[in-house]
C-alpha positions in Angstrom: 10.5 7.2 6.6 9.3 10.4 5.7 5.5 10.9 4.5 5.1 7.1 5.4 2.1 6.1 8.2 4.2 3.0 9.2 4.2 3.3 13.1 7.6 2.9 15.2 9.5 -0.5 15.6 11.5 -1.3 18.7 15.0 -2.1 18.1 16.3 -5.4 18.9 20.2 -6.0 19.8 22.0 -8.6 18.3 25.0 -11.1 19.8 26.6 -11.2 15.9 26.2 -8.6 14.0 29.3 -7.7 12.5 29.1 -4.2 13.7 31.9 -2.9 16.4 30.5 -1.9 18.4 27.6 -4.5 17.9 24.8 -3.2 15.6 20.5 -2.9 16.6 18.7 -3.8 14.1 15.1 -2.2 12.6 13.3 -4.1 10.3 11.8 -1.4 7.7 8.3 -2.3 6.0 6.0 -0.9 3.6 6.8 2.7 2.2 10.1 2.7 4.4 11.7 0.1 1.8 10.7 2.5 -1.1 12.2 5.4 0.6 15.5 3.5 1.1 15.7 2.3 -2.3 15.7 5.8 -3.9 18.3 6.6 -1.1 20.6 3.7 -2.1 19.9 4.3 -5.8 21.2 7.8 -5.7 18.0 9.8 -6.6 18.0 11.1 -2.4 20.7 12.2 0.0 22.1 9.1 1.6 21.2 10.0 5.0 17.8 10.6 6.7 16.9 13.9 8.5 14.5 14.7 11.4 11.3 15.8 10.2 11.6 19.8 11.5 14.9 19.9 9.9 12.8 19.5 6.1 12.6 23.5 5.0 16.2 23.8 6.8 18.2 20.4 4.9 21.6 20.1 4.9 24.0 21.7 1.9 23.4 17.6 0.2 20.0 17.9 0.4 19.5 21.1 -0.8 21.8 20.7 -3.7 19.5 18.2 -4.4 16.4 19.7 -4.6 15.8 19.6 -0.7 13.8 16.5 -0.9 15.1 13.9 2.0 13.4 10.8 4.5 12.9 10.6 7.9 12.7 7.4 9.1 11.3 6.5 12.9 12.6 4.2 15.7 11.3 4.0 19.4 14.0 3.7 21.2 17.8 4.8 19.3 20.3 6.7 21.1 22.7 9.1 19.2 26.0 7.0 18.2 23.4 3.8 18.2 24.5 1.6 14.4 21.5 0.4 13.2 21.5 -2.5 10.9 18.2 -2.1 8.4 16.8 -5.0 7.6 14.2 -6.0 4.9 11.3 -8.2 6.2 13.2 -11.2 4.9 16.0 -10.0 7.2 18.3 -9.1 4.8 20.5 -6.2 6.2 19.9 -3.5 3.3 22.2 -1.3 5.0 23.2 0.6 7.9 22.3 3.8 9.8 24.6 5.8 12.1 22.4 7.5 14.3 23.4 11.3 14.7 20.2 12.9 16.2 17.0 12.0 17.5 14.2 13.9 18.3 11.1 11.6 20.4 11.3 8.5 17.7 12.3 10.5 14.7 16.0 9.4 14.1 18.2 11.1 11.4 22.2 10.3 10.4 24.0 8.7 7.4 23.3 5.5 5.8 25.7 3.2 4.4 25.0 0.2 1.7 25.1 -3.1 2.6 24.0 -5.8 1.0 21.4 -3.6 -0.9 18.3 -4.8 -2.2 17.6 -7.8 -5.0 15.4 -7.0 -7.6 13.8 -9.0 -9.0 10.6 -7.7 -11.0 11.0 -5.4 -14.6 14.6 -6.0 -14.3 15.7 -4.4 -17.4 13.9 -1.7 -17.0 15.6 -1.0 -13.5 18.3 1.4 -14.9 20.1 2.8 -12.9 19.9 7.0 -12.3 23.6 7.0 -13.4 22.8 4.8 -16.2 19.5 6.5 -17.4 21.5 9.5 -17.6 24.1 8.7 -19.3 21.7 7.7 -21.8 19.8 11.1 -21.8 22.9 12.5 -22.7 24.1 10.5 -25.6 20.6 11.2 -27.1 20.5 14.4 -29.3 17.5 16.7 -27.7 16.0 17.0 -24.5 14.2 14.3 -22.8 10.8 15.0 -21.5 9.4 13.1 -18.1 5.8 11.2 -18.3 4.9 9.7 -15.2 2.4 7.1 -15.1 0.9 6.3 -12.6 -2.5 5.2 -13.7 -4.0 4.2 -17.8 -2.8 7.1 -19.5 -5.2 7.5 -22.3 -4.0 6.9 -26.7 -4.4 10.1 -27.3 -2.7 12.1 -24.4 0.0 9.9 -25.3 0.1 9.9 -28.5 0.0 14.0 -28.1 2.9 14.1 -26.1 4.9 11.8 -28.5 4.0 14.3 -31.7 4.8 17.5 -29.6 8.1 15.4 -28.3 8.6 14.8 -32.1 8.6 18.3 -33.4 10.8 19.3 -30.7 13.2 16.9 -31.2 13.0 15.5 -28.3 12.6 12.0 -26.7 9.9 10.9 -24.4 11.1 8.7 -21.1 8.5 7.2 -19.7 8.1 7.3 -15.5 6.3 3.8 -14.0 6.6 4.2 -9.9 6.2 0.9 -8.5 6.3 0.3 -4.6 10.0 -1.7 -3.7 7.9 -5.1 -2.1 5.1 -4.7 -4.1 6.6 -7.6 -6.8 3.5 -9.6 -6.7 1.0 -6.8 -6.4 -1.0 -6.5 -9.3 -2.1 -3.6 -9.1 1.1 -1.7 -8.7 2.3 -3.8 -11.5 -0.6 -3.1 -13.7 0.9 0.2 -14.9 3.4 -1.1 -16.3 1.9 -3.9 -18.2 0.1 -1.2 -19.8 3.1 1.0 -20.9 4.5 -1.6 -22.3 1.8 -2.6 -24.6 1.7 0.6 -26.3 3.0 -0.1 -29.9 3.3 3.8 -31.0 6.7 4.3 -29.2 9.5 5.8 -31.0 13.1 4.1 -30.7 14.3 6.5 -29.3 11.6 6.6 -25.7 12.3 4.6 -22.8 9.6 3.2 -20.3 11.8 3.3 -17.2 10.5 1.7 -13.8 11.6 3.8 -10.2 11.3 3.2 -6.9 7.7 5.0 -5.1 6.3 4.9 -1.8 2.5 4.3 -1.7 2.1 7.2 0.5 3.4 11.1 -0.4 1.8 14.1 1.7 0.4 15.6 -1.2 2.1 19.0 -0.7 5.5 17.0 -1.3 4.3 14.7 -3.7 5.2 16.7 -7.0 8.3 18.2 -5.3 9.4 14.2 -5.3 8.2 13.1 -8.6 9.7 16.0 -10.3 13.0 14.9 -8.5 13.3 11.5 -9.5 12.2 12.7 -13.0 15.5 14.8 -12.6 17.9 12.3 -11.2 17.0 10.2 -14.3 17.7 12.3 -17.0 14.9 14.3 -17.6 15.3 17.4 -18.6 11.6 18.6 -18.5 8.5 17.7 -17.1 5.4 17.2 -19.6 2.1 18.2 -17.7 -1.7 18.3 -19.5 -3.3 21.1 -18.4 -2.4 24.4 -17.7 -3.7 23.9 -13.5 -1.5 21.1 -13.4 1.4 23.2 -14.6 0.7 25.7 -12.6 1.0 24.2 -9.9 4.4 22.6 -11.0 5.9 25.4 -11.2 4.7 26.5 -7.9 7.2 24.2 -6.5 10.2 25.2 -8.6 11.4 22.2 -9.0 14.9 21.6 -10.8 13.5 20.7 -14.6 10.7 23.4 -16.2 7.7 22.3 -16.8 6.2 21.5 -21.0 2.7 21.6 -21.5 0.9 19.1 -23.9 -2.4 20.4 -24.9 -5.1 17.6 -25.1 -8.7 17.7 -24.3 -8.9 17.5 -20.2 -11.6 14.6 -20.8 -9.2 12.6 -22.8 -6.3 12.6 -20.6 -7.0 9.3 -18.8 -9.1 6.8 -18.7 -12.2 7.1 -15.6 -12.4 4.6 -13.5 -16.6 4.3 -14.0 -14.6 3.9 -17.5 -12.6 0.6 -16.8 -15.0 -0.8 -14.8 -17.7 -0.4 -17.6 -15.7 -2.0 -20.5 -14.7 -5.1 -18.3 -17.9 -6.1 -16.8 -19.9 -5.3 -19.2 -17.5 -5.4 -22.3 -18.8 -1.2 -23.3 -16.5 -0.6 -25.7 -13.5 2.2 -24.5 -13.5 5.0 -27.2 -10.7 5.1 -30.4 -9.3 8.0 -28.1 -8.7 6.1 -25.2 -6.9 2.7 -25.8 -5.7 0.8 -29.0 -6.0 -2.7 -29.3 -2.8 -4.4 -27.5 -3.9 -2.0 -24.1 -7.3 -2.5 -24.0 -6.0 -6.3 -24.0 -4.1 -5.6 -21.5 -6.2 -3.5 -19.3 -8.8 -6.4 -19.4 -6.9 -8.4 -17.8 -4.7 -5.9 -15.3 -8.2 -3.8 -14.3 -10.4 -5.3 -11.8 -13.7 -3.4 -11.4 -14.5 -2.4 -7.6 -17.2 -4.9 -7.9 -14.2 -7.5 -8.3 -11.2 -6.6 -6.6 -9.8 -8.2 -3.2 -12.7 -8.0 -0.1 -12.3 -9.1 3.1 -15.0 -8.2 5.8 -14.0 -8.9 9.8 -17.0 -9.6 12.3 -15.9 -8.5 15.4 -17.9 -8.4 18.6 -17.8 -10.8 22.2 -18.5 -14.1 22.4 -22.1 -15.7 21.8 -22.6 -12.5 20.2 -23.4 -13.9 16.9 -20.6 -13.3 14.1 -19.4 -16.8 13.5 -23.3 -18.4 12.5 -23.6 -14.5 10.6 -19.9 -15.4 9.2 -20.7 -18.9 8.5 -24.0 -17.7 6.5 -22.5 -14.7 5.2 -20.0 -17.0 2.7 -22.6 -19.4 1.8 -24.4 -16.0 0.0 -21.6 -14.9 -1.5 -20.5 -18.9 -2.7 -23.7 -18.3 -4.2 -23.9 -15.0 -5.8 -20.4 -14.1 -6.3 -17.6 -15.1 -8.8 -14.5 -14.5 -6.6 -13.7 -17.7 -4.3 -14.6 -17.2 -0.8 -12.4 -18.2 2.7 -14.1 -18.2 5.9 -11.2 -17.6 8.5 -13.1 -18.2 11.7 -11.7 -17.9 14.7 -11.5 -20.9 16.8 -11.2 -23.1 13.9 -7.9 -21.3 13.0 -6.7 -21.5 16.3 -6.8 -25.3 15.8 -4.1 -24.6 12.8 -2.5 -21.1 12.1 -2.4 -20.3 15.4 -2.1 -23.7 17.0 0.0 -23.0 20.5 -1.1 -19.6 20.9 -3.3 -18.4 24.4 -5.3 -16.1 25.4 -3.2 -13.4 27.1 -3.3 -9.9 25.4 0.0 -10.6 23.1 -1.0 -13.8 22.3 -4.6 -12.6 21.2 -3.0 -9.8 19.2 -0.6 -12.5 17.5 -4.0 -14.6 16.8 -5.7 -11.4 14.9 -2.8 -10.6 12.9 -2.1 -13.8 11.4 -5.9 -14.3 10.5 -5.1 -10.6 8.9 -2.1 -11.4 7.2 -4.0 -14.3 5.4 -7.2 -12.4 4.3 -5.0 -9.8 3.2 -3.2 -12.4 0.7 -7.0 -13.7 0.0 -7.6 -9.7 -1.1 -4.3 -9.5 -3.3 -5.2 -12.7 -4.8 -8.9 -11.4 -5.8 -10.7 -13.5 -3.3 -13.0 -12.5 -0.8 -11.6 -13.0 2.7 -14.6 -13.6 5.8 -13.1 -13.4 8.9 -15.1 -13.9 12.6 -12.3 -13.5 15.7 -13.4 -11.7 18.5 -10.5 -9.1 17.9 -11.1 -6.9 20.5 -8.3 -4.3 20.6 -8.5 -1.2 18.2 -5.3 -1.3 17.4 -5.1 -4.3 16.3 -8.1 -4.7 14.1 -6.5 -0.8 12.6 -3.6 -3.2 11.6 -5.6 -5.7 10.0 -7.3 -3.1 8.1 -4.0 -1.3 7.0 -2.6 -4.8 5.7 -6.0 -5.3 3.5 -6.3 -1.7 2.2 -3.0 -1.9 0.6 -4.5 -4.7 -1.3 -8.2 -4.3 -1.5 -11.7 -3.5 0.2 -11.8 -3.5 3.9 -15.7 -3.8 5.8 -15.6 -3.8 9.1 -18.7 -5.8 10.7 -19.3 -4.5 14.3 -21.5 -7.3 16.0 -22.9 -5.4 19.0 -25.1 -7.8 20.3 -25.3 -6.8 24.0 -23.5 -8.5 26.8 -26.2 -9.6 29.0 -27.4 -11.8 25.6 -24.1 -12.9 25.1 -24.3 -14.8 28.2 -27.5 -15.9 27.9 -26.8 -17.5 25.3 -23.3 -18.9 26.1 -23.5 -22.3 24.8 -19.8 -23.6 26.3 -20.6 -22.1 29.2 -17.8 -20.2 29.2 -19.2 -16.7 30.8 -20.4 -18.9 33.8 -16.4 -19.6 34.0 -15.6 -16.9 34.0 -17.6 -15.2 35.9 -16.5 -17.5 38.6 -12.6 -16.8 38.0 -11.9 -20.0 36.3 -11.0 -18.3 33.1 -8.4 -15.4 33.2 -8.5 -12.3 30.6 -11.7 -13.1 28.9 -12.8 -11.0 26.8 -16.1 -8.1 28.5 -15.6 -9.8 31.6 -12.1 -9.7 32.8 -10.7 -8.4 29.7 -11.6 -5.3 27.9 -13.8 -5.0 24.2 -13.0 -1.7 22.2 -16.2 -1.0 20.8 -15.3 0.1 17.1 -15.2 4.3 16.0 -15.0 2.5 12.7 -17.2 0.2 11.9 -18.9 0.3 8.3 -21.8 -1.7 9.7 -22.7 -2.2 13.3 -24.6 -5.3 14.2 -27.2 -6.2 17.2 -28.7 -10.0 16.2 -30.9 -10.2 19.8 -34.1 -11.4 18.1 -33.4 -11.1 14.6 -33.0 -14.4 12.4 -29.7 -15.0 10.9 -31.2 -14.0 7.3 -31.9 -10.8 8.5 -28.5 -10.4 9.8 -27.1 -11.3 6.6 -29.0 -8.9 4.8 -27.8 -5.9 6.5 -24.5 -6.8 6.2 -24.6 -8.0 2.2 -27.0 -4.7 1.5 -23.7 -2.7 3.1 -21.3 -4.6 0.6 -23.9 -3.6 -2.5 -24.0 -0.3 -1.3 -20.4 0.2 -1.4 -20.4 -1.5 -5.3 -18.1 -4.4 -3.7 -20.5 -6.8 -4.6 -23.1 -6.8 -7.3 
């Protein structure tokens, strides 16, 4: 969809699809789910548009604030009927392709099963229901966007101003669709619910939200969502943000609430210090009930999930360094540490896979998925597959960084040194042609250009190599 960083996916035909002619299938991932969710909820037009048409959209899109979504699917053609699936294979909606530009497709969308909501069910009013509440209430409805910890002082300033003007406050908490179990995505909801000074007329709602939105479009989409849910004014906290909002000519006016800029929100540094050292938060920052929730949901950088991926040729020393690094992390850090060694993983998670390019990609992606789940749970994953392909490493990075921190270590030991070590005799066999597609000999190794650490283990002790990696983690605030 529009403004998503996910790449194109190829559609696949299915023989038992209920459409006539047979439908194709496309599985939505990441932000694509949130964009479709907004469409099916009636917030956005039920039609994908081509990126080039954003400035010249359909009358329906224009009438709703000129906010619409796009979708990228490879090998689609005009006239195709494509079932849009969630990651579990459930058909959420169907797309009839009306226009194609490269991998970008446009056309009307029809609801099928829709989304099954399991998180914050009581807070997920439909736009129609939310508007009905707003219409039934007296006075205006002010939208307060809550995607990070707002300070107690700012919330109280907004509520006091709203009461003075006979308005109600609609706190809108965005949660990406599919992130039901994400700690960081759900933290703003828990914090918002902990506030005890909310009036009976005020309400908290949870809405679908894509994680990656172009900066130029972000506020436009926020105000569009607020308007769809019945808000009549948009709350801003400074002249600068108000001017930015007004420049977008959104569907609702901006309400400027006076507040000291330093007291609008709680800085990440302040929260880190409070959680790590229990440095008291000032009274303006959080009331006791909120402070208690923040202590549970906020993870300082040094306590968030982390994946360290060591990539290099066979014999480069990556497995040895990875094991020693894992031992040091266990000894010095409070988080759980998991070691995902490429060879060991092949006996369990990737048993049955060979060493062809597709199988190697699958193996690394499986390791990446497990590492991302460990990271999501707040643990540390140390991985050491060869991971020869740049595109695959980038996919792993994206999976992990959706939940925490990722550090790529290129174990850049030269090929000649790796061959000299060759404890398993693999290079000799590869040179004789007995092992096809062997990385560094008959299959390429894409040297990383985005590695946070480059490490040549030639002539160095294990401890010295681990020192380099560990210090890089310290320098980035990922460990203490």
